[in-house]
VOVOKOL-512375 format. One line per field, with one value per atom (N, C-alpha, C, O): residue number from 1; z, y, x. Coordinates in Angstrom, 1 decimal, always signed. Atoms other than C-alpha are relative to their C-alpha. Example, Ala and Ser with C-alpha at 12.3 -4.5 7.8 and 13.67 -1.06 7.14 Angstrom:
<sites>
num: (1, 1, 1, 1, 2, 2, 2, 2);
up: (+0.0, +7.8, +0.0, +0.7, +0.0, +7.1, +0.8, +0.9);
north: (-1.2, -4.5, +1.2, +1.2, -1.1, -1.1, +1.1, +2.2);
east: (+0.9, +12.3, +0.9, +1.9, -0.9, +13.7, -0.8, -0.3);
</sites>
This chain:
<sites>
num: (1, 1, 1, 1, 2, 2, 2, 2, 3, 3, 3, 3, 4, 4, 4, 4, 5, 5, 5, 5, 6, 6, 6, 6, 7, 7, 7, 7, 8, 8, 8, 8, 9, 9, 9, 9, 10, 10, 10, 10, 11, 11, 11, 11, 12, 12, 12, 12, 13, 13, 13, 13, 14, 14, 14, 14, 15, 15, 15, 15, 16, 16, 16, 16, 17, 17, 17, 17, 18, 18, 18, 18, 19, 19, 19, 19, 20, 20, 20, 20, 21, 21, 21, 21, 22, 22, 22, 22, 23, 23, 23, 23, 24, 24, 24, 24, 25, 25, 25, 25, 26, 26, 26, 26, 27, 27, 27, 27, 28, 28, 28, 28, 29, 29, 29, 29, 30, 30, 30, 30, 31, 31, 31, 31, 32, 32, 32, 32, 33, 33, 33, 33, 34, 34, 34, 34, 35, 35, 35, 35, 36, 36, 36, 36, 37, 37, 37, 37, 38, 38, 38, 38, 39, 39, 39, 39, 40, 40, 40, 40, 41, 41, 41, 41, 42, 42, 42, 42, 43, 43, 43, 43, 44, 44, 44, 44, 45, 45, 45, 45, 46, 46, 46, 46, 47, 47, 47, 47, 48, 48, 48, 48, 49, 49, 49, 49, 50, 50, 50, 50, 51, 51, 51, 51, 52, 52, 52, 52, 53, 53, 53, 53, 54, 54, 54, 54, 55, 55, 55, 55, 56, 56, 56, 56, 57, 57, 57, 57, 58, 58, 58, 58, 59, 59, 59, 59, 60, 60, 60, 60, 61, 61, 61, 61, 62, 62, 62, 62, 63, 63, 63, 63, 64, 64, 64, 64, 65, 65, 65, 65, 66, 66, 66, 66, 67, 67, 67, 67, 68, 68, 68, 68, 69, 69, 69, 69, 70, 70, 70, 70, 71, 71, 71, 71, 72, 72, 72, 72, 73, 73, 73, 73, 74, 74, 74, 74, 75, 75, 75, 75, 76, 76, 76, 76, 77, 77, 77, 77, 78, 78, 78, 78, 79, 79, 79, 79, 80, 80, 80, 80, 81, 81, 81, 81, 82, 82, 82, 82, 83, 83, 83, 83);
up: (-1.4, -12.3, +0.4, -0.1, +0.1, -11.4, +1.7, +2.8, -1.1, -8.6, +0.3, +1.4, -0.4, -8.9, +1.5, +1.7, -1.1, -5.3, +1.4, +2.5, -0.7, -3.8, +1.0, +0.3, -1.1, -0.6, -0.3, -0.5, +0.0, -1.0, +0.9, +1.5, -1.1, +1.3, +1.3, +1.2, -0.9, +4.6, +0.4, +0.7, +0.2, +4.7, +1.4, +1.9, -1.4, +7.8, +0.4, +1.2, +0.2, +7.4, -1.1, -2.2, +0.9, +5.8, -1.2, -1.1, +0.9, +2.6, -0.9, -1.3, +0.1, +1.3, -1.1, -1.8, +1.4, -1.9, -0.9, -0.9, +1.5, -5.2, +0.6, +0.2, -0.2, -3.4, +0.6, +0.5, -0.9, -1.6, -1.6, -1.8, +0.9, -5.1, -0.9, -1.9, +1.0, -6.5, +1.0, +0.8, -0.7, -3.6, +0.6, +0.7, +0.5, -3.2, -0.9, -0.5, +1.0, -6.4, +0.2, +0.9, +0.5, -7.2, +1.6, +1.6, -1.5, -3.1, +0.6, +0.7, -0.7, -1.3, +1.3, +1.3, -1.1, +2.3, +0.0, -1.2, -0.3, +3.4, +0.7, +1.0, -0.9, +5.5, -1.2, -2.0, +0.9, +3.4, +0.5, -0.2, -0.2, +4.7, -0.4, +0.0, +0.4, +2.9, -1.8, -2.2, +1.2, -0.5, -1.7, -2.0, +1.1, -3.8, -1.0, -1.1, +0.4, -6.3, -0.9, -0.8, +0.2, -8.1, +0.2, -0.6, -1.2, -5.4, +0.0, -0.3, -0.1, -5.2, -0.9, -1.0, +0.9, -8.5, -0.5, -1.1, +0.1, -8.7, -0.1, -0.9, -0.4, -6.5, +0.4, +1.5, +0.4, -7.1, -1.3, -1.6, +2.0, -11.2, +0.8, +1.1, -0.7, -9.4, +0.4, -0.3, -0.5, -7.2, -1.0, -1.1, +0.9, -9.7, -1.0, -1.3, +1.0, -12.2, -0.2, -1.1, -0.5, -10.6, +0.2, -0.3, -0.2, -9.4, -1.7, -2.1, +1.1, -12.8, -0.7, -0.9, +0.5, -14.3, +0.6, -0.1, -0.9, -11.7, -0.4, -0.8, +0.4, -12.4, -1.0, -1.3, +1.6, -16.1, -0.6, -1.7, +0.7, -16.5, -0.6, -1.3, +0.4, -17.4, +0.8, +0.3, -0.7, -14.7, -0.2, -0.5, -0.3, -14.4, +0.8, +1.6, -0.7, -12.4, +1.1, +0.5, -1.1, -9.3, +0.4, +0.6, -0.3, -8.7, +0.4, -0.1, -1.5, -5.5, -0.5, -0.2, +0.5, -7.1, -0.8, -0.9, +0.9, -9.1, +0.8, +0.6, -1.4, -5.9, +0.8, +0.9, -0.3, -4.3, -0.9, -0.6, +1.4, -7.7, +0.2, +0.4, +0.1, -7.5, +1.4, +1.5, -1.4, -3.2, -0.1, +0.4, +0.0, -3.8, -0.9, -0.4, +0.6, -6.8, +0.9, +0.9, -0.5, -4.6, +0.9, +1.2, -1.0, -2.0, -0.2, +0.7, +0.5, -4.1, -0.4, +0.1, +0.2, -5.5, +1.4, +1.5, -1.2, -1.9, +0.7, +1.4, -0.8, -0.4, -1.4, -1.3, +0.4, -3.8, +0.4, +1.0, -0.5, -3.1, +1.2, +1.2, -1.6, +0.6, -0.1, +0.7, -0.2, -0.1, -0.9, -0.9);
north: (-0.1, +6.3, +1.6, +1.4, -1.2, +10.3, -0.2, -0.1, +0.4, +9.6, +1.7, +1.9, -1.0, +13.4, +0.7, +0.9, -0.7, +15.2, -0.8, -0.4, +1.4, +11.6, -0.3, -0.9, +0.6, +10.9, -1.7, -2.3, +1.6, +7.2, -0.5, -1.6, +1.2, +6.2, +1.6, +2.6, -0.4, +8.0, -0.2, -1.4, +0.7, +7.7, +0.6, +1.6, +0.3, +6.8, +1.0, +0.7, -0.5, +9.6, +0.9, +0.7, -1.2, +13.1, -0.1, +0.8, +0.0, +12.7, +1.4, +2.2, -0.8, +15.0, +0.4, -0.3, -0.6, +17.6, -0.7, -0.4, +0.2, +15.9, -1.2, -1.4, +1.1, +12.8, +1.2, +0.7, -0.9, +15.6, +0.1, -0.8, -0.5, +17.0, -1.3, -1.3, +1.1, +13.3, -1.3, -2.5, +1.0, +12.1, +0.8, +0.3, -1.1, +15.1, +0.4, +1.1, -0.7, +15.9, +0.2, -0.6, -0.4, +17.8, -0.6, -0.7, -0.3, +17.3, +1.3, +2.1, -1.3, +20.0, +0.1, -0.9, +0.0, +20.8, +0.1, +0.1, -0.2, +21.1, -1.1, -1.0, +0.6, +18.0, -1.2, -1.8, +0.6, +16.0, -1.3, -1.8, +1.2, +12.9, -0.7, -1.9, +0.6, +12.6, -0.7, +0.1, +0.7, +10.6, -0.2, -1.3, +0.5, +10.4, -1.0, -1.6, +1.2, +7.7, +0.1, -0.7, -0.6, +9.3, -0.6, -1.5, +0.3, +8.9, -1.4, -1.8, +2.0, +4.8, -0.2, -0.6, +0.5, +4.7, +0.1, -0.7, -0.2, +6.1, -0.7, -1.4, +1.0, +4.4, -1.2, -1.5, +1.8, +0.8, -0.3, -1.4, +0.4, +1.4, +0.1, -1.1, +0.1, +2.2, -1.3, -2.0, +0.9, -0.6, -1.2, -2.2, +1.4, -3.2, +0.0, -1.0, -0.2, -2.1, -0.6, -1.3, +0.9, -2.9, -1.2, -1.6, +0.5, -5.8, -0.8, -1.9, +1.1, -6.8, -0.5, -1.7, +0.1, -6.2, -0.9, -1.7, +1.6, -8.6, -0.9, -1.7, +2.0, -11.7, +0.0, -1.2, +0.5, -11.4, +0.8, +1.4, -0.3, -10.4, +1.0, +0.8, -0.3, -7.5, +1.2, +1.9, -1.6, -5.1, +0.0, -0.9, +0.2, -4.3, -0.4, -0.3, +0.4, -5.6, +1.1, +2.1, -0.4, -3.9, -0.2, -1.3, +0.6, -3.1, -0.5, -1.0, +1.3, -5.1, -1.3, -2.3, +1.6, -8.0, -0.9, -2.1, +1.1, -9.0, -0.3, -1.1, +0.7, -9.1, -1.6, -2.7, +1.6, -11.6, -0.8, -1.5, +1.2, -13.7, -0.2, -1.4, +1.1, -14.3, -0.6, -1.5, +0.8, -14.9, -1.2, -2.2, +1.4, -17.4, -1.0, -2.1, +1.4, -19.2, -0.4, -1.4, +0.5, -19.2, -1.1, -2.1, +1.1, -20.6, -1.1, -1.7, +0.8, -22.8, -1.2, -2.3, +0.7, -24.0, -0.8, -1.8, +0.7, -24.5, -1.2, -2.1, +1.3, -27.0, -0.7, -1.4, +1.4, -29.2, -0.1, -1.2, +0.1, -29.0, -0.8, -1.8, +0.3, -29.9, -1.1, -2.0, +1.6, -32.8, -1.4, -2.5);
east: (+0.0, -19.1, +1.2, +2.3, -0.3, -17.9, +1.2, +0.6, -0.8, -14.7, +0.6, +1.2, -0.6, -13.5, -0.5, -1.7, +1.3, -14.1, +0.2, +0.6, +0.1, -14.5, +1.2, +2.1, -0.7, -12.3, +0.1, -1.0, +0.5, -11.9, +0.8, +0.5, -0.9, -9.1, +0.4, -0.2, -0.2, -7.5, +1.7, +1.9, -0.9, -3.9, +0.6, +0.5, -0.9, -1.6, +1.0, +1.8, -1.0, +0.4, -0.1, -0.8, +0.4, +0.9, +0.6, +1.5, -1.6, +3.1, +0.2, -0.6, -0.6, +5.3, -0.1, -0.7, -0.2, +6.0, -0.7, -1.9, +1.0, +4.8, -1.1, -2.3, +1.0, +3.5, -2.1, -3.2, +0.6, +1.0, -0.9, -1.6, +0.5, -0.4, -0.5, -1.3, +0.6, -0.8, -1.0, -1.1, +0.4, -2.7, -1.3, -2.4, +0.8, -4.6, -0.8, -1.8, +0.7, -5.9, -1.1, -1.8, +1.1, -8.8, -1.2, -2.4, +1.3, -10.4, +0.0, +0.9, +0.3, -11.9, +0.8, +1.6, -0.7, -10.1, +1.1, +1.5, -1.2, -6.9, +0.5, +1.7, -0.5, -6.6, +0.8, +0.1, -0.3, -4.0, +0.2, +1.1, -0.3, -3.8, -1.5, -1.7, +1.4, -7.8, +1.2, +2.1, +0.3, -7.0, -0.8, -1.4, +0.2, -7.9, +0.0, +1.1, -0.2, -8.8, +1.3, +2.2, -1.4, -6.0, +0.7, +1.1, -1.2, -3.4, +0.2, +1.3, +0.4, -4.5, +0.6, +1.7, -0.9, -4.3, +1.9, +2.6, -1.8, -0.4, +0.5, +1.1, -0.8, +0.5, -0.3, +0.1, +0.5, -0.7, +0.6, +1.0, -0.7, +0.6, +1.6, +1.9, -1.8, +4.7, +0.1, +0.8, -0.7, +4.7, -0.6, +0.1, +0.3, +2.7, +1.1, +1.8, -0.9, +4.8, +1.5, +1.9, -1.3, +8.2, +0.1, +1.1, +0.2, +7.0, -0.1, +0.4, +0.2, +6.1, +1.1, +1.3, -1.3, +9.4, +0.8, +1.5, -1.0, +11.2, -0.1, +0.8, +0.6, +9.2, -0.2, -0.4, -0.3, +9.2, +1.4, +1.3, -1.1, +12.8, +0.6, +1.6, -0.1, +12.7, +1.4, +2.4, -0.6, +14.1, +1.9, +2.6, -1.7, +18.0, +0.4, -0.5, -1.2, +20.5, +0.2, +0.2, -0.4, +21.2, +1.7, +2.3, -1.3, +25.0, +0.5, +1.6, -0.7, +25.8, -0.8, -0.2, +0.4, +23.5, +1.0, +1.0, -1.2, +26.6, +1.2, +2.1, -1.3, +28.8, -0.6, +0.0, +0.8, +26.0, -0.4, -1.4, +0.2, +25.9, +1.2, +1.4, -1.4, +29.8, +0.2, +1.0, -0.4, +29.5, -0.8, -0.4, +1.0, +26.9, +0.9, +1.3, -1.0, +29.0, +1.3, +2.0, -1.7, +32.1, -0.3, +0.3, -0.1, +30.2, -1.1, -1.6, +0.4, +28.5, +1.2, +1.3, -1.8, +32.2, +0.9, +1.6, -1.5, +33.9, -1.5, -1.0, +0.7, +30.7, -0.4, -1.4, +0.1, +31.0, +1.7, +1.9, -1.8, +35.2, +0.1, +0.9, +0.3, +34.5, -0.7, -0.5, +1.0, +32.1, +0.8, +0.2);
</sites>
């Protein structure tokens, strides 16, 4: 199946910078809202990769997340001691 040069999606926005090169790769014309199959694959790959890392426990903790963990533990201790 040949998808080079075939428009597979129409974006509701005009991508900027590097994303234009990814989404409009190998497409004829100057309408930057046209999207090639490679653009869909690249964007989906980035989204799925991060989601899988989070669910499988491979993602690094966000710096602010440590604070929220301490906050939740303090709330849990306060509610258990007041009962």
